[in-house]
C-alpha positions in Angstrom: 116.6 73.6 121.3 114.6 70.4 121.2 110.9 71.1 121.7 109.7 69.1 124.7 106.4 67.3 124.6 105.3 69.1 127.7 106.2 72.4 126.2 104.1 71.7 123.1 101.1 70.6 125.2 101.2 73.8 127.2 101.3 75.8 124.0 98.4 73.9 122.6 96.4 74.5 125.8 97.2 78.2 125.8 97.0 79.0 122.2 95.2 76.2 120.4 98.3 75.1 118.6 99.3 78.6 117.6 102.8 78.2 119.1 103.7 75.9 116.1 104.1 79.0 114.0 107.3 80.1 115.9 110.8 78.7 115.2 110.2 75.5 113.1 111.8 72.3 112.1 110.3 71.0 108.8 110.6 67.4 107.7 111.2 65.6 104.3 112.7 62.2 103.4 114.2 60.4 100.5 114.2 56.7 99.7 116.5 53.9 100.9 119.2 54.4 103.5 120.6 57.6 102.0 120.5 60.7 104.2 121.1 64.2 102.9 121.8 67.4 105.0 121.7 70.7 103.3 123.2 73.7 105.1 122.4 77.1 103.8 125.2 79.5 104.8 123.3 82.8 104.5 125.2 86.0 104.0 127.7 85.0 101.3 130.7 83.1 102.5 134.2 84.3 101.5 135.4 81.4 99.4 138.9 82.8 99.2 139.1 82.6 103.0 137.4 79.2 103.4 139.5 77.6 100.7 142.5 79.9 100.0 144.2 79.3 96.7 147.6 79.9 98.3 149.3 78.6 95.1 147.9 81.3 92.9 150.6 83.9 92.3 148.2 86.8 92.7 146.5 85.6 95.9 148.6 87.0 98.7 148.9 90.5 97.3 145.3 90.8 96.2 144.0 89.6 99.6 146.3 91.8 101.7 145.4 91.5 105.4 142.8 88.8 104.6 145.3 86.4 103.0 145.8 83.0 104.7 149.5 82.0 104.9 150.6 79.1 102.8 150.7 75.6 104.4 153.7 75.2 106.7 153.8 78.8 107.9 152.4 80.2 111.1 148.6 79.7 111.1 148.9 78.6 107.5 146.3 76.9 105.4 145.7 73.2 105.7 147.1 71.7 102.5 144.6 70.1 100.0 146.9 70.1 97.0 149.5 72.4 95.3 147.0 75.2 94.8 144.3 75.0 97.4 144.2 74.7 101.2 141.5 74.9 103.9 141.2 77.7 106.4 143.2 76.6 109.6 140.0 76.5 111.6 138.7 73.7 109.5 140.3 70.8 111.3 137.4 68.4 111.0 137.0 69.2 107.3 140.7 68.5 106.8 140.3 65.1 108.6 137.3 64.4 106.3 139.3 65.3 103.2 142.1 63.0 104.3 139.6 60.2 104.9 138.1 60.6 101.4 134.9 62.0 102.8 135.1 65.6 101.6 134.9 67.1 98.1 135.7 70.8 97.9 134.1 72.7 95.1 135.7 76.1 94.1 134.8 78.9 91.7 131.2 77.8 91.8 128.1 80.0 91.6 124.4 79.9 91.1 123.1 81.5 87.9 122.5 84.8 89.8 124.9 87.6 88.9 123.8 90.5 91.0 124.7 91.2 94.6 121.4 91.2 96.7 121.3 88.7 99.5 117.5 88.5 99.3 117.5 87.8 95.5 120.6 85.6 95.7 119.1 83.4 98.3 115.9 83.1 96.4 117.7 81.8 93.3 119.8 79.5 95.5 116.7 77.9 97.1 114.2 78.0 94.2 116.6 76.5 91.6 115.5 78.9 88.8 117.7 81.6 87.3 115.3 84.5 87.9 114.7 85.8 91.5 111.1 85.4 92.7 109.9 83.5 89.6 109.1 80.3 91.5 107.2 79.7 94.8 108.6 76.3 95.5 112.1 75.0 96.2 114.4 72.7 94.2 114.8 70.3 97.1 111.1 69.9 97.8 110.5 69.3 94.1 113.3 66.7 94.0 111.8 64.9 97.0 108.5 64.7 95.2 110.2 62.8 92.4 112.6 60.7 94.5 111.7 57.0 95.3 110.3 56.8 98.8 110.6 53.1 99.5 107.8 53.2 102.1 109.4 55.8 104.3 107.9 58.5 106.5 104.9 60.4 105.1 106.7 63.6 105.8 109.7 63.7 103.6 112.2 66.0 105.3 113.2 68.0 108.3 114.2 71.7 108.3 115.4 73.4 111.5 114.9 77.1 111.9 112.6 80.1 112.5 110.8 79.7 109.2 110.2 77.0 106.6 112.7 77.9 104.0 111.8 78.3 100.3 114.1 75.3 99.6 111.6 73.0 101.4 108.3 74.5 100.1 106.4 72.6 97.3 104.5 69.5 96.5 106.3 67.0 98.7 104.6 66.7 102.2 106.6 68.5 104.9 105.9 69.1 108.6 107.4 71.7 111.0 108.9 71.5 114.4 109.9 74.4 116.7 111.6 74.9 120.0 109.9 77.0 122.6 110.8 78.8 125.8 107.5 78.1 127.6 107.9 76.7 131.1 107.5 73.0 131.5 104.4 71.4 133.0 104.2 68.5 135.4 103.4 65.0 134.1 99.9 65.0 135.5 98.9 68.2 133.8 100.4 67.0 130.5 98.3 63.9 130.6 95.2 65.8 131.4 95.8 68.1 128.4 96.5 65.1 126.2 93.3 63.5 127.3 91.3 66.7 126.8 92.4 67.0 123.1 92.6 63.3 122.3 89.4 63.3 120.2 89.8 66.8 118.7 90.5 66.2 114.9 92.9 69.1 114.6 94.6 69.5 118.0 94.6 65.7 118.7 96.6 65.1 115.5 98.9 68.0 116.2 99.6 66.8 119.7 100.4 63.3 118.4 102.7 64.7 115.7 104.5 66.8 118.3 105.0 63.9 120.6 106.4 61.8 117.7 108.7 64.7 116.5 110.0 65.3 120.0 110.8 61.6 120.5 112.8 61.6 117.3 114.6 64.9 118.0 115.5 63.7 121.5 116.6 60.2 120.4 120.3 61.0 120.3 122.8 61.4 123.1 123.8 64.8 124.4 127.2 66.2 123.5 129.6 65.9 126.4 132.7 67.5 127.6 132.6 71.1 126.5 131.9 70.5 122.7 128.9 72.8 122.7 128.7 75.6 120.2 125.9 77.6 118.8 124.9 74.9 116.3 125.1 72.1 118.7 121.4 71.6 119.6 120.3 72.0 116.0 122.7 69.3 115.1 121.5 67.0 117.8 117.9 67.5 116.8 118.7 66.8 113.2 120.6 63.7 114.1 117.7 62.5 116.1 115.4 62.6 113.1 117.8 61.2 110.7 118.8 58.2 112.8 115.2 57.2 113.5 114.1 54.4 111.2 110.6 55.9 111.0 111.8 59.4 110.4 112.7 61.6 107.5 115.9 61.1 105.4 116.6 64.8 104.5 117.4 67.7 106.8 117.9 71.4 106.2 119.1 74.2 108.4 120.6 77.7 108.1 123.7 79.3 109.5 124.1 83.0 109.5 126.8 85.7 110.1 128.7 85.3 106.9 128.3 88.9 105.6 131.8 90.1 106.4 132.0 93.7 105.2 134.3 94.8 107.9 137.0 93.4 110.3 136.8 90.0 108.6 140.2 88.8 109.8 142.4 86.2 108.3 143.6 83.1 110.1 142.2 84.7 113.2 139.2 87.1 113.7 135.5 87.1 113.3 135.2 84.9 110.2 137.7 82.4 111.6 135.5 82.1 114.7 132.5 81.3 112.6 134.5 78.8 110.6 135.5 77.1 113.8 131.9 76.9 115.0 130.8 75.4 111.8 133.6 72.9 111.8 132.8 71.8 115.3 129.1 71.4 114.4 130.0 69.2 111.5 132.2 67.1 113.7 129.3 66.8 116.2 126.9 65.8 113.3 129.2 62.9 112.4 129.4 61.8 116.0 125.7 62.0 116.6 124.8 60.2 113.5 127.0 57.2 114.4 126.7 54.4 111.9 124.2 56.5 109.9 127.1 58.7 108.8 128.2 56.2 106.2 124.9 56.8 104.4 125.0 60.5 104.7 126.0 63.4 102.4 126.1 67.0 103.6 125.9 69.9 101.2 127.0 73.3 102.5 126.2 76.1 100.1 125.9 79.9 100.0 124.2 82.5 97.8 127.3 84.0 96.3 130.9 84.8 97.2 132.8 88.0 98.1 135.2 90.4 96.4 138.7 89.2 95.7 140.4 92.3 97.1 140.2 93.5 100.7 138.0 96.6 101.1 138.8 99.8 103.1 137.3 98.5 106.4 139.2 95.2 106.5 136.5 93.1 105.0 135.2 92.0 101.7 132.0 93.0 99.8 129.4 91.1 97.8 131.0 89.0 95.0 130.2 86.2 92.7 131.9 82.8 92.7 132.7 81.0 96.0 133.1 77.6 97.5 130.8 74.7 98.3 131.4 71.6 100.4 130.1 68.1 99.9 131.0 65.8 102.8 129.9 62.6 104.5 130.5 58.9 104.7 128.6 58.5 101.4 130.8 61.0 99.5 133.6 60.1 97.2 135.9 62.8 98.5 139.5 63.6 99.0 139.6 66.0 96.0 139.1 69.5 94.9 136.6 70.0 92.0 137.5 73.3 90.2 138.3 74.8 86.9 140.3 77.6 88.6 140.1 80.9 86.7 143.0 82.6 88.4 143.1 85.9 90.3 144.9 88.1 87.8 142.9 91.3 87.3 142.0 90.4 83.7 140.6 87.0 84.9 138.3 88.4 87.6 134.6 88.7 87.0 133.9 92.4 86.4 137.5 93.0 87.5 136.5 92.4 91.2 135.2 88.9 91.9 136.3 85.3 91.5 135.0 84.3 88.1 132.4 81.5 88.1 133.5 78.4 86.1 131.1 75.9 87.5 127.3 76.2 87.9 126.2 75.2 91.4 123.2 73.3 89.8 125.7 70.8 88.4 126.7 69.8 91.9 123.1 69.7 93.1 122.0 67.6 90.2 124.7 65.1 90.6 124.0 64.7 94.3 120.3 64.3 93.8 120.8 61.7 91.0 123.5 59.6 92.7 122.5 60.0 96.4 118.7 60.3 96.5 117.9 58.4 93.3 116.1 61.3 91.6 115.7 60.2 87.9 117.8 62.3 85.6 114.9 62.9 83.4 113.0 64.6 86.2 115.7 67.3 86.7 114.0 69.5 84.1 111.2 70.0 86.7 113.6 70.3 89.6 115.8 72.9 87.9 113.9 74.6 85.1 115.8 76.3 82.3 119.0 74.3 83.0 119.2 71.9 80.2 122.7 72.9 79.4 124.0 72.3 82.9 125.2 68.7 83.1 125.3 66.9 86.5 128.7 66.3 88.1 129.4 62.6 88.2 131.0 60.2 90.7 130.2 62.3 93.7 128.8 59.5 95.8 130.3 56.1 96.6 128.8 53.1 94.9 
């Protein structure tokens, strides 16, 4: 998906730079050596499938056909502790947990309590409790307050079709996009570059595209059949994050998590998606190389799913779910949860996993400890959250 320099130049020649408005990669960067990757899992991930509480006495019966067997059984969960396991497709996440590089957060939710994907994602990205009350994102506002230490003017990198709300705001960001335009020969590319060299608008855009392409391509290709649908996004992100002159923060989306029907348990549609995500995260570690030890990856979703299986073999929109924090910079090897239990009386509205941890606590702790955002600035990053205290000791010192 890397946008080649020749492709951008052709787009500039044909459309005066208009092709930049297609699928985009937006940049942002924190200070120091710390790198942060935020993955938005759009569609509401089933936390009871991702991290099954196999030790809860009500789990197996409540989940029915969606239940993941206990560790040690056929296609059983990967044991984290006496209560929780990982879905069997999460082999890399299990390796990361064992290496102390994964913290699993359960029964976590944003302040949103309804069940609209659109509104839930808005709250997740804006960082305010009310949908559509803010036009900027918490990560962009945090980047505006983080120490920059002389790094890139553009402070982050977001890969995808649109610049997400998460990355909009006062901190300078740029965008990058793949294109399917045919390639041009080197002679034509140089002629176009010369033609626009003195144009104050297109000349700058051409130069920025050449620089972005060089960073995105500055990482080896995956070899030996490891390709999955996230592979090229991961390689592009790694190219930016490993470049000393590049951004320090990356954002991208994953989709397909809205599992209303035929969700499956240890196997099936959701298991396939978990496997693809797990492979992508393994690739990210490989592509980042030594940079991995400075990296934290946050994987979050807008809300969870119902505790009980529905009539079509799936789960409907719920409330609390799971989040993952992993990377070489993470103090992992633990599950962070005040588990509410799955007894009917303990479910939220008698249908969902009850939220016992506000997602903003995880986000605040990561921003303070990893990106160096001053704790006093968090009131501007997450308005109306004074009572939400940051989680501590998330990042290695």
